[in-house]
Every structure is written in structure tokens, then in C-alpha cells.
N, C-alpha and C positions, 0 to 999 in steps of 0.2 A: 169677951174682952181680949182673950189670948189670940183669937183668930184675927182681930183687928190689929193687934200688935205685930203679928207675923206678917200681915199684909203690908203694914207700914214699913217693916224692915225690907221686904222684897222690893217695894217701890223705891226705897232709898238706895237699894243695891243697883237697880236699873238706872237711877239718877246718877250714881257715882260712876257706873260704867260709861254712860253717855258723857258725863263731865270729863272723865279721863280721855275719851276719844276727842272731845272738843278742845281740851287743853293743848293737845299737840297739833291741832289743825293749823294754827298760825305759824308754827315753827318747823314742822316736819319737812315741808317742801324746801325751805331755805337750808335746813340742816343737810338734807340729802344732796342738794345741789352743791353746797360748799364742800362736802366730803367727796363728791364725785370729781370735783376739780375742773369743771367745765362751765360753759355759759348756761343761762337759764333755759334756753331752748333744748339743749342736749340733756340737761339735768331734769327737765320736766318729764321727758320720756322715761327716764329712770324712775322718777317718782311714780309714774303711772304703773310701773311694775310693782312698786310697794303697795299701791292701792289694790291691784289685782291679787297680790299674794295674800293680803288680809281676807278678802272676800272668798278666795279659794279655800283657805283654811276653815273659814266658817262653814262653807259648803261640805267639806269633808268631815268635820268633827261635830257639827251640830247633832246629827243623828246618833253619833256615838255617845255624847253626853246625855242626850234625851233618853236613850235606852238604858244607860247606866243609872239614871235617876229612877227609871221604872223598876230596875232590879234592886238597887241598894238604897233608894230614898233620895229626895231632893236635897236635903240638908248637906250631906257630905259633898255632893257635886258642886253646889253653890259655894260652900266655904273653900273647897280646894281651888275652884276657879278664881275666887277673890285673892287667895294667897298667891296663886300662880301669877295673876296679873300684877300684883305688887312686886314680886321678884322680877318679872319681865320688864316692867317699866324702869326698875332700878338698873337692870342689865342694859337697856337702851340708853339710859342716861350716861352710862360709863363705856358704851361700845367704842372701841378704838378705831374701827374701820367701817366702811360702807357695807361690806359683806356681813359683819357681825350685827350691824344695825338691821339688816334684812332678816337675819335669824331672829332677832327680837321682835320684828314686825310679824313674822310667821307665828311665833309663840303667842303674840297678842291676839291674833286671829283665832287661835285654838281656845285660849281662855275666854275670849269674848263670846264664844258659843254658849256660855252659861245662860244666855237669854232663853235658851230652850228650857232648862230646868226652872228658871224663874217663871216663865209662862205656865208651865205645868203646875208649879206651886200655887199660882193664882187660881188656876182651875180647881185645884184641890180644896182651897180654903174659901172659895166663893160660892154662895148659893147660886143655883142656875139663873135666878131672876136678877142677880147683881153682877153677873160675869161681864156683861157688856160695859157696865159702868166702871168696873175695876180694870178692865183692859183699856178703857179710856184714860184712867189714871196713869197707866203705863205710858201711853202716848204723851200725857202731860209731863211726865218725868223726862221723856225724850226732849220735849220742848224746852223745859227749864235748863237741862244740860246743854242744849244747843245755844241758849242765850248766854249762860254763865261761862261755859267752857272756853269758847274762843276768846271772850273778853279777858278772862283771867289768864289764859295762855298767852295772849298778846302782851299783857302787863309783865308776867314773869319772863317771857321771852326777851323783853327789853333789857333785863338784867343778864340773862345768859340763855343760850339756845337750849341747854339741857335742863334748865330749871323746871319747866312744865312737866317733864318726865318724872322728876323726883316728887313733885307735888301729887301727881297721879298715883305714884307708888305709895305714898303716905296715906292717901285717902282710902285706897283699896285695903291696905294693911289694917287700918283702924276699923273698917267695916267688917273685915274677916274676924278680928278679935271680938268685936261687939256681937257678931252673929254667933260666934262659938259659945258665948255664954247665954244668949237670950233666944236664939232662933229654934223653935220646935220643929220636929219632923211633921210634914203634912201628908206623906204618902203611907197609908197604913200597911203593915206587913201582909195582911190578907189580900191586898190588891196588887202585890208585886209579882213579877214574873221573871223567869230566868233570862239572863243576858244572852242575846243571840246575834252573832256577827252578820247573819243574813239580813236582819232588821237594821243593824247599825251601820252598814255600809251605805253610802249616799244613794246609790241606785236601788239597793234593796229596801231602803227606807221608803222609797216611793211606792213599793209594793204594799206597804201599810195603808197608804191612801187608797190603793186600788181595791182594798177589801170593803171600802165604804163608798159606794157610787155617788151619793150626794156630796160627800166631802171632796171626791175627785172632781166633780163638776164645779164646785166652788173654788177648787184649786186653780182651775183655768182663769177664774176671775182674779185670784191672787196674783198669778203670773202676769196677766195683762196690766193690772193696776200698778204692780211694782215696776214693771218695765217703763210705764209712763212716768211714775213718780221719780225714777232715777234720771229722767231727762232734766229735771230742775236743778239739782246740785251740780250736775256735770256741765251744763251749758249756760247757767244763769249769768255768770260773770262775762262769758264770751258774748252772749246775746245782748245784755244791757250795755256793755261797753261798745259793741259794734253799732248797735242801732240807735242808742240814745246818748252815747258818750258819757256814761255814768262814771263818776269817780269811785275810788275805793270806799270812801265814806258813804256814798249813796248805796253802794252794794251792801255794805255792812249794815246799814239801817234797814234795808229791805229784808235781809236775812234775820235780823233781830225781830222784826215784825212777824216773820213766819214763825219764829220760836214762841213769841208771846201769844199769837193766835192759837198755836198748838196747845198751849197751856189752858187758855180760856175754853176752847172747844172741847178738848179731851177731858179736862178736869171739871167743867161745869155744865157744858151743853149736852154731852153724849148721854149721860144718865137720864136727863129730862126728856130728850127726844126719843130714846128707846122706850122709856116708860110710857110715853104718850102714843107713839106710833107702832111700837113693836120692832123687833130686830129686822124682819124682812123688809118692811117699808123703809126703815132707816137706811138699810144697805142700798136699796135701789135708788132712793132719793139722793143719798150721798154720792153715789157713783155718777148719777146724771149731773149733779152740780160740779163734780170733779171734771167731767168731760168738757163742760161749758167753761170752766176755769182755764184749762189748758188752751182751749180755742181762743179765748179772749187774750191770754198771754201772747199767743202767736200773732194776733191781728191788731193789738193795741197800737194806735198811731202816736201816742205821747207817753213818755216815760212815767210821768206822775200818775197815770192811770193804773199802773201796776200795783201801787199801794192799795187802791180801792179794790182791785181784783183779788189781792191776797186776802183782804178782810172778808169780802163776800164769799170768795171761793173756799175759805177755810171751813165754812159750814159743812162742806162735803166730806170733811175728815171724820165725820161720825161713822162713815161706812166701815172703816177698818175694825174698830172694836165690835161693831154689830156682827160683822162676818166672823171675827174670831170667836165670839160667844156662840154663834150658830154652829160652828165647827165642833166646839167642845161638847155640844149636846148630841152630836152624831156619832160619838165614839165612846166605848166603855172606859171606866176609870183606869183599867189595867194598861191602856194604851195611850193615855194622854201625852206622856213624855215622848213616845215614839212618833205620834202624829205631829206634835209641836216641833220635834227635831226635823221631820221631813219638810214641814212648812218653812222652817228657818233655813234649811238647805236650799230650798227653791228660791227664797228671797236672796240668799247669797249668790246664786247663779244670776239672778237679775241684776245684782250689783256689779257683776262682771260684764254682762252682755249689754245692759241698758245704757250705761255711759258710753260704751263703744259705738252703739247705734246712734245715740243722740249727737255725739260730737262729730261723727262722720256725716250725718245729715246736715249739721250746721256748716261744717267745712265745705261740703259740696255745693250747697245752695247759697253760699256767699263767695264762691270762687268764680274766676273768669270763665270757666268751662260750663257753668250752670246755664241751662236754657233760659232761666228766669231767676232773679234774686229773691229768695225767700228766707230771710234771717230767722224767722220763727218756725222753720220747717220741723224742727224737733218737737216743738210744742203742739203743732198741728197733728203730727203723728201720734203724740201722746194722747191727744183728745180722741183720736180714732180708736186707739187701743182701749181706753177706758169705756168708750161706747160699746165696743165688742164685749168687754168684761161685763157690762150691764146686762147684755143679752143673756150671757151664761148665768148670771145671778138670778135673773127673772125665771129662767127655766129650771134651775136646780134648787131654788129656795122655796118652791111652791109647797105649802103645808102638806098636801097629800103625798107628794114625793118624799118630803123629809120624814113624814110619819112611817112610810113604807121602809125607808132606809134604816130608821131606828129599830123597827121591828125585825128587819132582816139581820141587824147586828146583834140582836138579842138584848137590847137595852130595855124594851118593853114587850109584853106579849103581843103577838099579832092577832088580828081579829079572826075568829074561827070562820072557816069557809062555810057557805050555806049549801 
């Protein structure tokens, strides 16, 4: 019962983190533009710097927080991150200038790296056979936050541009206070290890992955899949407006559908599919469906078809939790936080690189200088990336290879040589 209560708290923490991010989505671009004092075109470039700074801080500090959680436990890192996020959102609500608002966004990226400790906590409290399901619940929390956050932020932003920041601050403070009294520590002292800056720096953290060849192979799939994934939020509005003349309402409804399907697939479907097919088959099937989904996005001749593609393509989202569960089984309990930190850093890098690649592809293939107009070029490229990731997944998730990697890592005894 205590384990379930702890899991519920962590999932609620992830939900609040995503809700806090979603709350400010409708107002941050307008706030940045108005504080910059120029038109939306110039202000949008400044806003791009805000987006990049957040992802950069996640890249730099995710391995730090992951390794700190390995050394001192998950509980203090999670609670301090929640408290820091509350203070930071309050700071951003009161920031008197654009430079101070940027400072707040940088700090938000640092505290947002608490996802590392949260993922490690879930690995600690989840039996191996339930890890894929529980990581699916994490994705479901992302989906709920993606539905509720922007909607609530839009309502509050109608009263005042700073109101969503205060709401996010209150939510994080309440969660930190609640966790202080009820959240147990999940990382046993016997499994902790000394904090090491070589492991905690972003590049050094990648060395942690290098010690586990099967994990490193799956990391290639993570990189390719995340680069593809980041093409959707960065170019969706551009693509649907350019090709189908969608209104803001249509765009909002489509993104709400994405959030709802994330909840359904991650919260209800993932555990069933993994239980029936196993993690490896679920991963490969999900990636294949994902590649097909991006291909159909890029080639759809009518806008209404995108809604159906979202519904059918969302089945492919079972791949992420399955891969996350596979990776946790390939590393010892003493390094769960370090590995999760390294993976979070990699995802943060894709959040910087992916949107730049996608928007440049869209811009070039819709420009007068393009040899042929391909508005869906970013999605076609995403389909290719996921297909490549599927090849890496097939190769590095084979049971014999995984068993050998586990034995080499000392997680199970290897077979005696004959």
C-alpha cells in the first residue's frame, strides 16, 4: 500500500510539472514579445531563445540531479526541485524586465530536471514486470497536463499575463508540502554511491551509458525517436496553417486530441499490450506504427484526416514506456539515477536540435527557392528517423544480446563456459 501511495505521489508530481509548463504556454510568447517591445516577428526569435535556454538547462543539470539522487536519495532531490520551482514561478510572475524573466526561465529548466529523480523513483518502487505499465502512467500524466495546462493557462491569462505563473507556483508549493509529510524514500542507503562530478557532467554522464552496450544501442533509438517527436510541436501550427488553412481553434482541438490519446494509450493500453506481447515486441511494433504515423501526416491530402491519423498513430506511443522499462532492467540499482539523468540530457539535446531541424526543413521546402514544394518535409524526415530507430531497436533488444549485457553488468551471473 505504501508503495502504491508513493507511486501516486510521483505521478502527481509529474502531472504538476507538466501542468506548470502547460499553464505558461499560452502566455509566455505574448509576455516575452510585449516585454521585448517589438513586433511579433522579432519577439518570436527572442522567444526561441527562451525555449532553447530551458532545454539547455535540462541538458546540463539532469545528470547532476540524477547523480545526487543516487548519492543522497530521491526524496530530497524531488522535494527541493518542487520548492525551487515554486520560488522560480513566483520570481517569473514578478520579473520586472526581460533579462530577469530569462533568468527565471533558466532556473525553471534546472528545477524541471527533477524528472530524472522521478523516473529513478518509479524504477525503485516498481517491480520489473510492472515498470512498463508505470512508465506508461508517467506518459499519461504528461497527456493530462498537456490537456489541462494550456486550457487553464489561457483562462488565467485572460485576466492577467502573470496569473498562470502564480498558479504554477501555488501548485508546486502545495505538492512540496504534501510530499514533505507523506513521501517515503525509495532508494535504500545500501544501494547509494558517492557523488562523482565525472558522472554528473553532461558528457561524463554519457560514459555511464557506454558501460552498458545494450543500453547504448537503445539510446540510438531514443535519440532518433525524440528528434522525430520534436518535429510535431515545433511545426504543427506552421504545417496545418500553411497546408490546410486551419484556425487557432482547429489547431487547439487537434492538440487536445493528442493529449487525450496520450492519456488513453499510456494509462490504459500500454500495460495490456506489454503484458500480452512483451516489452521487445511492443517496442518494435510501436516504432513501426510511429514511423507510419509521421509518413501519413506528411502526405495527408485533407486536414480532417489528421484527426484519424492521431487516433490510430497514438497506438505507437506504447514504444516509449516499453523501451524505458527495458533500459531499467539493463543497469544495476546503484546507477538508475545516473542512467536516467543521461537519458534526460539526451532528450534535452533533441529538444534543442529537433525543432531547429524541423522548422528549417519546413521553411526551405515551402520557400520559393525550393526545387519542389513539400510542406510535410519535416514529418517525412521524422518518419525516416523513426524507421532508422526501429532498426537499432531490433538489433539491440534481442533477448540473447540483452542477457549477455545483463550478465556483463553483473546483474545476473553469466553462464559458465564449457
